[in-house]
Steps between C-alpha positions, in 0.01 A plus 500: 500500500199410715231244433167552676128453451308753295264759653227719354761780467692289252212473249635755246849356495369141478276595206794672328704181521208285381442741208872482413456117485185529286673737266795265467281200425296704249817617322628148471157374377436781248202632691443869583736608781276682745267355751217738582199281581348440840706733719215543751437127511873433545498736799216308657674172434824623648315593826331157496834325465658695786212389727505137385696271735566260207687765305834674574645777290879528542671837434870551432609853581819695488474802722156641425482350148299184428703307247332156502181315583391143531150377582440167670166322505453214745288240324336199659549188289232251594634221283826499680380609844734795537542867429740628235619848412439661162697798376293684239724809467867547568653817347807705563531846356678452165793732580557311829521151359811290543569634849355212704162653572291230333699229679443685828124512429494128414698414809261703717203319350675159550583585864140610569363176348740284696390670828135427402577138411448553131727271299407591137487838327385534141558799285320634187721660237412619148655301215672818367706552821785267416752698709272463797473123440882475520493700817236263656707193406807663653304548821391136518186504285415179304284496186245237592175565327300704252252771594182543301289820499137518404397851381136566584 
């Protein structure tokens, strides 16, 4: 397995993984399974993220197959006077879970942050993803706060 940064050529595979995550969350939440909105906007955002120095998209691949992705956003925290990492999405292809791929992605993100002097990484996870929560705890995650969302 290889961990590397995403490129524009990875867009289709990255979207496939993110759609798998959306479908899983929707199934567990009782919402319709498919995500079909905003594909063109998602493509523009993907390109923006690849060109943003405060964002890194990590890819796990086995041979020519992309089997996992994690996106890291570097966020300045004025109150504390430092930068912290934020993982918005971390997903491993469902049939590949339990093989250490997620741990390898988290370790790659941690290593990158350590090299950049970032000492805190936060991660957002849906309430429905209880198996993922156990995985994050197993990999050193600590439940420290609540996240509130405002739908506009």
